[in-house]
C-alpha positions as CSV (number, residue, x, y, z in Angstrom):
1,X,66.1,-24.3,45.6
2,X,67.7,-22.8,48.8
3,X,69.4,-26.2,49.4
4,X,71.2,-27.6,52.4
5,X,74.6,-28.7,51.2
6,X,75.8,-32.2,50.8
7,X,75.4,-34.6,53.6
8,X,79.1,-35.1,54.2
9,X,79.8,-31.3,54.4
10,X,82.6,-30.5,56.8
11,X,84.1,-34.0,56.9
12,X,85.3,-35.2,53.5
13,X,88.1,-33.3,51.8
14,X,90.7,-34.2,49.2
15,X,94.3,-34.6,50.2
16,X,96.2,-32.1,48.0
17,X,95.7,-30.2,44.7
18,X,96.8,-32.8,42.2
19,X,95.7,-35.9,40.4
20,X,94.7,-38.9,42.4
21,X,93.5,-42.3,41.1
22,X,91.8,-43.6,44.3
23,X,88.0,-43.2,44.7
24,X,87.4,-40.2,46.9
25,X,85.6,-42.2,49.5
26,X,88.8,-44.2,50.2
27,X,91.1,-41.2,50.3
28,X,92.9,-39.9,53.3
29,X,90.9,-36.7,54.2
30,X,92.6,-33.4,54.3
31,X,93.8,-32.8,57.8
32,X,93.0,-29.2,58.9
33,X,92.7,-29.3,62.7
34,X,90.8,-26.4,64.1
35,X,89.9,-25.0,60.7
36,X,86.4,-23.6,60.6
37,X,85.2,-23.3,57.0
38,X,82.0,-21.7,58.2
39,X,83.7,-19.0,60.3
40,X,81.5,-15.9,60.2
41,X,82.9,-12.7,58.8
42,X,83.0,-9.6,61.1
43,X,79.6,-7.8,61.1
44,X,79.1,-5.9,57.8
45,X,82.1,-7.4,56.1
46,X,81.9,-8.8,52.6
47,X,83.4,-12.0,51.3
48,X,85.3,-10.5,48.4
49,X,88.5,-8.6,48.2
50,X,90.0,-7.0,45.1
51,X,93.3,-8.5,44.3
52,X,96.4,-7.4,42.4
53,X,96.9,-8.7,38.8
54,X,100.0,-10.5,39.9
55,X,97.8,-12.7,42.1
56,X,95.3,-13.6,39.3
57,X,94.8,-17.3,38.6
58,X,95.2,-18.7,35.1
59,X,91.7,-18.1,33.7
60,X,92.7,-20.0,30.6
61,X,92.3,-23.1,32.6
62,X,88.5,-22.7,32.3
63,X,88.6,-22.6,28.5
64,X,87.9,-26.3,28.1
65,X,85.1,-26.3,30.7
66,X,82.5,-24.1,29.1
67,X,79.5,-26.4,28.4
68,X,76.3,-24.5,28.9
69,X,78.2,-21.5,30.4
70,X,76.5,-19.0,28.1
71,X,73.1,-20.5,29.1
72,X,73.9,-20.0,32.8
73,X,75.1,-16.4,32.1
74,X,71.8,-15.6,30.4
75,X,69.9,-17.1,33.3
76,X,71.8,-14.7,35.6
77,X,71.0,-11.8,33.3
78,X,67.4,-12.8,33.3
79,X,67.4,-12.6,37.1
80,X,69.2,-9.3,37.1
81,X,66.7,-7.8,34.7
82,X,64.1,-8.0,37.4
83,X,63.6,-4.9,39.5
84,X,63.6,-7.0,42.7
85,X,67.3,-7.9,42.1
86,X,68.4,-4.3,42.5
87,X,67.9,-4.2,46.2
88,X,70.9,-6.5,46.7
89,X,73.3,-3.9,45.2
90,X,75.6,-2.1,45.5
91,X,77.8,-4.9,46.8
92,X,80.8,-3.0,48.0
93,X,81.9,-1.1,44.9
94,X,79.9,-3.3,42.6
95,X,76.7,-1.6,41.4
96,X,73.8,-3.4,39.8
97,X,74.7,-1.8,36.5
98,X,78.3,-3.1,36.7
99,X,77.1,-6.6,37.6
100,X,75.0,-6.7,34.4
101,X,77.7,-5.1,32.3
102,X,80.2,-7.7,33.5
103,X,78.0,-10.6,32.4
104,X,77.3,-8.9,29.0
105,X,81.0,-8.2,28.4
106,X,82.0,-11.8,29.3
107,X,79.5,-13.1,26.8
108,X,81.2,-11.0,24.2
109,X,84.6,-12.3,25.2
110,X,83.4,-15.9,24.8
111,X,82.4,-15.2,21.2
112,X,85.8,-13.9,20.2
113,X,88.4,-16.0,22.0
114,X,89.7,-19.1,20.4
115,X,92.3,-20.4,22.9
116,X,93.0,-20.6,26.6
117,X,95.6,-17.9,26.2
118,X,93.2,-15.6,24.5
119,X,90.6,-16.1,27.3
120,X,93.1,-15.5,30.0
121,X,94.4,-12.3,28.3
122,X,90.9,-11.0,27.8
123,X,89.9,-11.4,31.4
124,X,93.2,-9.9,32.7
125,X,92.8,-7.0,30.3
126,X,89.1,-6.2,30.6
127,X,88.1,-7.2,34.1
128,X,89.0,-6.6,37.8
129,X,89.3,-9.7,39.9
130,X,88.0,-10.2,43.4
131,X,88.9,-13.2,45.6
132,X,86.9,-14.6,48.5
133,X,88.8,-14.0,51.7
134,X,87.9,-17.6,52.7
135,X,87.7,-19.0,56.1
136,X,91.1,-17.8,57.2
137,X,91.5,-14.4,55.5
138,X,93.9,-16.1,53.2
139,X,91.4,-17.3,50.5
140,X,90.8,-20.8,51.6
141,X,87.4,-22.0,50.5
142,X,86.0,-25.5,51.1
143,X,84.1,-27.0,48.1
144,X,81.3,-29.6,48.2
145,X,78.9,-30.8,45.6
146,X,75.1,-31.3,45.4
147,X,72.8,-32.9,42.9
148,X,69.2,-33.9,42.2
149,X,68.5,-37.6,43.0
150,X,66.3,-39.9,41.0
151,X,64.3,-42.2,43.2
152,X,61.4,-44.5,42.7
153,X,58.4,-42.8,44.2
154,X,54.6,-42.4,44.3
155,X,52.2,-39.5,44.7
156,X,50.0,-41.6,47.1
157,X,51.0,-44.0,49.9
158,X,51.0,-47.6,48.5
159,X,52.9,-50.8,49.3
160,X,56.5,-50.1,50.1
161,X,56.1,-46.4,49.3
162,X,55.3,-45.2,52.8
163,X,58.0,-42.6,53.6
164,X,56.6,-39.1,52.9
165,X,57.9,-35.8,51.7
166,X,55.8,-32.8,52.6
167,X,54.5,-29.6,51.1
168,X,55.1,-26.3,52.8
169,X,52.7,-26.2,55.7
170,X,50.3,-23.2,55.7
171,X,51.2,-22.2,59.2
172,X,54.9,-21.8,58.4
173,X,55.8,-18.0,58.5
174,X,58.7,-16.6,56.5
175,X,59.8,-13.2,55.3
176,X,60.2,-12.1,51.7
177,X,63.8,-13.4,51.7
178,X,62.6,-16.9,52.7
179,X,63.9,-16.6,56.3
180,X,61.8,-18.6,58.7
181,X,60.0,-16.4,61.3
182,X,58.2,-19.2,63.1
183,X,54.7,-20.7,63.2
184,X,51.4,-19.0,62.9
185,X,49.5,-19.1,66.1
186,X,45.8,-19.9,66.4
187,X,45.2,-16.2,67.1
188,X,47.0,-15.1,63.9
189,X,50.3,-14.1,65.5
190,X,53.7,-15.7,65.1
191,X,55.1,-18.2,67.5
192,X,58.9,-18.6,67.4
193,X,60.4,-21.9,66.1
194,X,58.9,-24.7,64.0
195,X,58.9,-28.5,64.7
196,X,62.2,-30.3,64.1
197,X,62.7,-33.1,61.7
198,X,62.1,-35.6,64.4
199,X,58.9,-33.9,65.5
200,X,57.7,-33.8,61.9
201,X,58.5,-37.4,61.1
202,X,57.8,-39.1,64.4
203,X,55.0,-36.9,65.6
204,X,53.3,-36.9,62.2
205,X,52.3,-33.3,62.7
206,X,51.9,-32.7,59.0
207,X,49.6,-35.5,58.1
208,X,47.6,-34.5,55.1
209,X,50.5,-32.3,53.7
210,X,52.3,-35.2,51.9
211,X,53.4,-34.5,48.4
212,X,55.1,-37.8,47.6
213,X,56.2,-41.1,49.1
214,X,59.5,-43.0,48.9
215,X,60.6,-46.5,49.6
216,X,63.1,-45.9,52.3
217,X,63.5,-43.3,55.1
218,X,67.1,-42.5,54.0
219,X,66.0,-41.8,50.4
220,X,63.5,-39.3,51.9
221,X,66.3,-37.9,54.0
222,X,68.6,-37.4,51.0
223,X,65.8,-35.7,49.1
224,X,65.4,-33.2,51.9
225,X,69.1,-32.5,52.2
226,X,69.6,-32.0,48.4
227,X,66.5,-29.9,48.2
228,X,65.2,-31.4,45.0
229,X,64.3,-34.8,43.6
230,X,62.9,-36.5,40.5
231,X,60.7,-39.4,41.4
232,X,60.1,-42.2,38.9
233,X,56.4,-43.1,39.1
234,X,54.8,-46.5,38.3
235,X,54.2,-45.5,34.6
236,X,57.8,-44.4,34.1
237,X,57.2,-40.7,34.1
238,X,59.3,-38.4,36.3
239,X,57.6,-36.3,39.0
240,X,59.8,-33.3,39.7
241,X,60.0,-31.8,43.1
242,X,61.8,-28.6,44.1
243,X,62.5,-26.6,47.2
244,X,59.6,-24.6,48.8
245,X,60.8,-23.8,52.3
246,X,62.6,-25.1,55.3
247,X,61.7,-25.4,59.0
248,X,64.2,-22.8,60.1
249,X,66.6,-25.1,62.0
250,X,70.3,-25.3,61.5
251,X,71.8,-28.1,59.4
252,X,73.8,-30.9,61.2
253,X,75.6,-33.5,59.1
254,X,74.7,-37.0,60.2
255,X,78.1,-38.4,59.2
256,X,79.8,-36.6,62.1
257,X,77.8,-38.5,64.7
258,X,78.5,-41.8,62.7
259,X,82.2,-41.1,62.7
260,X,82.2,-40.1,66.4
261,X,80.8,-43.5,67.4
262,X,82.9,-45.5,64.9
263,X,80.2,-47.0,62.7
264,X,82.0,-45.6,59.7
265,X,85.6,-44.5,59.4
266,X,86.6,-40.9,58.9
267,X,88.3,-41.9,55.7
268,X,85.1,-43.5,54.4
269,X,82.8,-40.5,54.6
270,X,80.8,-40.1,51.4
271,X,77.2,-40.1,50.3
272,X,77.8,-43.5,48.8
273,X,79.0,-44.9,52.1
274,X,75.9,-43.5,53.9
275,X,73.6,-45.0,51.2
276,X,75.3,-48.3,51.6
277,X,75.3,-48.3,55.4
278,X,71.7,-47.4,55.8
279,X,70.7,-49.9,53.1
280,X,72.3,-52.6,55.3
281,X,71.1,-51.0,58.6
282,X,67.7,-49.4,57.9
283,X,66.7,-49.7,61.5
284,X,69.4,-47.1,62.4
285,X,68.3,-44.4,59.9
286,X,66.2,-42.3,62.4
287,X,68.8,-42.7,65.2
288,X,71.2,-40.6,63.1
289,X,69.0,-38.6,60.7
290,X,67.0,-37.2,63.6
291,X,70.2,-35.5,64.8
292,X,69.7,-33.1,61.9
293,X,66.8,-30.8,63.0
294,X,66.6,-29.1,59.6
295,X,63.8,-30.2,57.2
296,X,62.9,-29.1,53.7
297,X,59.4,-28.8,52.2
298,X,58.7,-29.3,48.5
299,X,56.6,-28.1,45.6
300,X,56.1,-29.5,42.2
301,X,58.6,-27.9,39.8
302,X,58.4,-29.1,36.2
303,X,61.5,-28.4,34.3
304,X,63.5,-27.9,37.5
305,X,65.5,-27.8,39.6
306,X,65.8,-24.1,40.2
307,X,68.2,-22.2,42.5
308,X,67.4,-19.6,45.1
309,X,67.3,-17.0,42.4
310,X,64.4,-18.9,40.8
311,X,66.5,-19.6,37.8
312,X,67.5,-23.1,36.5
313,X,70.6,-24.6,38.0
314,X,73.0,-26.0,35.5
315,X,75.5,-28.8,36.1
316,X,78.9,-27.3,37.0
317,X,77.8,-23.9,35.9
318,X,75.7,-23.1,39.0
319,X,77.2,-22.6,42.5
320,X,75.7,-22.0,45.9
321,X,77.2,-19.5,48.4
322,X,76.1,-17.6,51.4
323,X,74.0,-14.7,49.9
324,X,74.6,-12.6,53.0
325,X,78.2,-12.1,52.0
326,X,78.5,-12.9,48.2
327,X,76.9,-11.1,45.2
328,X,73.9,-12.8,43.6
329,X,74.0,-14.0,40.0
330,X,77.6,-12.8,39.4
331,X,80.3,-14.6,37.5
332,X,82.8,-16.7,39.5
333,X,85.8,-18.7,38.8
334,X,86.2,-22.0,40.7
335,X,89.6,-23.4,41.4
336,X,89.8,-26.7,43.4
337,X,89.9,-30.5,43.0
338,X,86.8,-32.3,41.6
339,X,86.0,-36.0,41.3
340,X,85.6,-37.2,37.7
341,X,83.5,-40.3,36.9
342,X,84.6,-42.3,33.9
343,X,83.9,-46.0,33.2
344,X,82.7,-46.5,36.8
345,X,85.9,-45.2,38.3
346,X,85.9,-41.9,40.2
347,X,89.2,-40.0,40.4
348,X,90.2,-36.7,41.9
349,X,91.7,-34.1,39.5
350,X,92.5,-30.4,39.5
351,X,89.5,-28.4,38.4
352,X,89.1,-24.8,37.2
353,X,86.0,-23.4,35.5
354,X,83.6,-20.4,35.4
355,X,80.3,-20.7,37.3
356,X,77.5,-18.4,38.2
357,X,76.5,-17.7,41.8
358,X,72.8,-18.8,41.5
359,X,71.9,-20.7,44.7
360,X,72.3,-20.9,48.4
361,X,72.2,-23.5,51.2
362,X,71.6,-24.2,54.8
363,X,75.1,-25.6,55.3
364,X,76.8,-23.1,53.0
365,X,77.8,-20.3,55.4
366,X,80.3,-17.4,55.3
367,X,83.2,-16.8,53.0
368,X,84.8,-20.2,53.3
369,X,82.2,-22.4,51.7
370,X,81.0,-23.1,48.2
371,X,78.7,-25.8,46.8
372,X,78.8,-26.7,43.0
373,X,75.7,-28.2,41.4
374,X,76.6,-31.5,39.7
375,X,73.4,-32.5,37.9
376,X,70.7,-35.2,38.0
377,X,70.8,-38.9,38.8
378,X,73.3,-41.6,39.6
379,X,76.3,-40.3,37.8
380,X,75.9,-36.9,39.4
381,X,75.4,-38.6,42.8
382,X,78.7,-40.5,42.3
383,X,80.5,-37.2,41.8
384,X,78.7,-34.9,44.3
385,X,78.8,-37.5,47.1
386,X,82.6,-37.6,46.8
387,X,83.3,-33.9,46.4
388,X,85.2,-32.2,49.3
389,X,88.3,-30.2,48.7
390,X,89.9,-26.9,49.5
391,X,90.4,-24.3,46.8
392,X,90.0,-20.7,45.9
393,X,87.0,-18.7,44.6
394,X,87.3,-15.6,42.4
395,X,84.7,-13.2,40.9
396,X,85.3,-11.0,37.9
397,X,83.8,-7.6,37.1
398,X,84.3,-5.4,34.1
399,X,86.7,-2.6,34.7
400,X,85.1,0.8,35.3
């Protein structure tokens, strides 16, 4: 899916690790002046550092949050079974063989433990633990959430459905890693750069490459930021779209510009706030959304969405990180705050769970960022759009 990260990335954050009863969009954001969650690592540095057992978190806290965990692990094992995955290892002292063995051993552990204490003891006894150095070399990682929206849509332009999503254009040049090289020139060479979001949408440079149409320009924007969408067609069926490529430009959150000019308050930043604002002010969509040059192209993906490993992403079990500095497909342990939706009320609560590193994103850079996949539709939207909190990120590998 190679997604972009949630729209509010870099602005919304929870206040402290602890329970909170306010909806996240009304919370006082975490104040971290000068903190750069996307701070690059030194050249050649990896994101993970092996830590002493005295610094291990309580892995038993993840015992209750195991829905579909085995399925996600098997998806990672399927990816690692492909010869092409071997070129991304070794990762530091983690060989490809050890990455596979770690997932296999953890599956065994899950079959035999019957309590949080037993799970924690097994991890501490049988695995080495590595922690992300974070954005500050002290382990601080900023978490956001992403999801797959469901919108009303059409395959052909009709009536109110006149805002397009596009297929990957044939003149877009990329390497085997999906990195954008530029645009194919008329002579067959490669020209650097590709049209921006504004040039694509305002200049209509991709007429004829439409894959679907939505009712509003901001819904189309959300789809390109999330990197996947399910569109409900006139007959009630769902048309599933997934990531195909991007235009190679950097991601810029539109909410920053909106806060800077005061149209929304810093304490109000959430996906829900943006959906509400642009629903009331549709004439302002392009004024802000064209500030984000990055654009995603789509393909039909039945049974999706899939992550950048071309494996299905599973709610709360799949995470997106920067694949330049984190190991693909490996088992992670997430410790942060997460919103919880219950009875229409969204609250912030401490969260700890195992997840698999199975995706990436344009806004997910360096060791200080992680994005957790929340699922499909309105309930996932309510949670993903309010996720933003500091925490810690750990990886576990079987002892050698």
